[in-house]
N, C-alpha and C positions, 0 to 999 in steps of 0.2 A: 501824386499827379492830380491836377485839377480836373474836375469833371468836364467831359466834352473833348479832351485832347486824346487822340488815338495814337498809340505807338505800336510798332510791330517790327518784324524782321523777316528777311528772306535769306535763304542759303545760296551760296555759290558753289557749284560742284561741276567741274569740267568746263569745257569751252571749245573753241575752235582755233585753228592756226597755232600761234605761239602760246595761247592760253589753254592748251589741251588739258593740262593738269592743274588748273586753277581751283583754289579752295578759299572760302571766306564767308563773310556775312555782310548783309546790307541792313542797317537799322534805319527805321524811318519814323518820322513824326508827321502826322497830318496837321498842317499849320492853318489851312482854311479849306472851306468847302464852297464850291460854286455850283451854278446850275448845270454846268457841263462836267463836273467831276470834283476831284480833290487836288489840292496842291500839297505835295509832300516834300519834306526836307530829308535828304538822304545822307547817311554816314556809311561809307564803303570801306571795308578792309579786305584786302585780297593778298594771298600768297600764291605764287606760281613758279614752276620750274620750266625753263624754256626747253623746247624739244624741236630741233631742226630735222627736217627730212634728210635722209641720206640714202645713197644708192649702195647696195650691197652686191659685190661680185662674188659669184660662186665658181671656183675652179673645179673643173671635172677632169679626172684622170682616167684613162682607159688603159688597162693592162692587157698585153697580148701574150699568148702562150709562148714559152721558150722553144726555139727550134732545136732539134737534136741532130 
């Protein structure tokens, strides 16, 4: 790696909505620096399992004593 080039990575763990179970990594290279900050080139790899909200109904049964 030539001097002056900065590389790094961030992890992806979880998320919101459809990406609740997301996992992955973001690899970046700082391609230039400006007075206001840095310009990064991102390489993103993500794996996720979709999870839809569902309504669960609970049936309740009440038993009564037998009449004699």
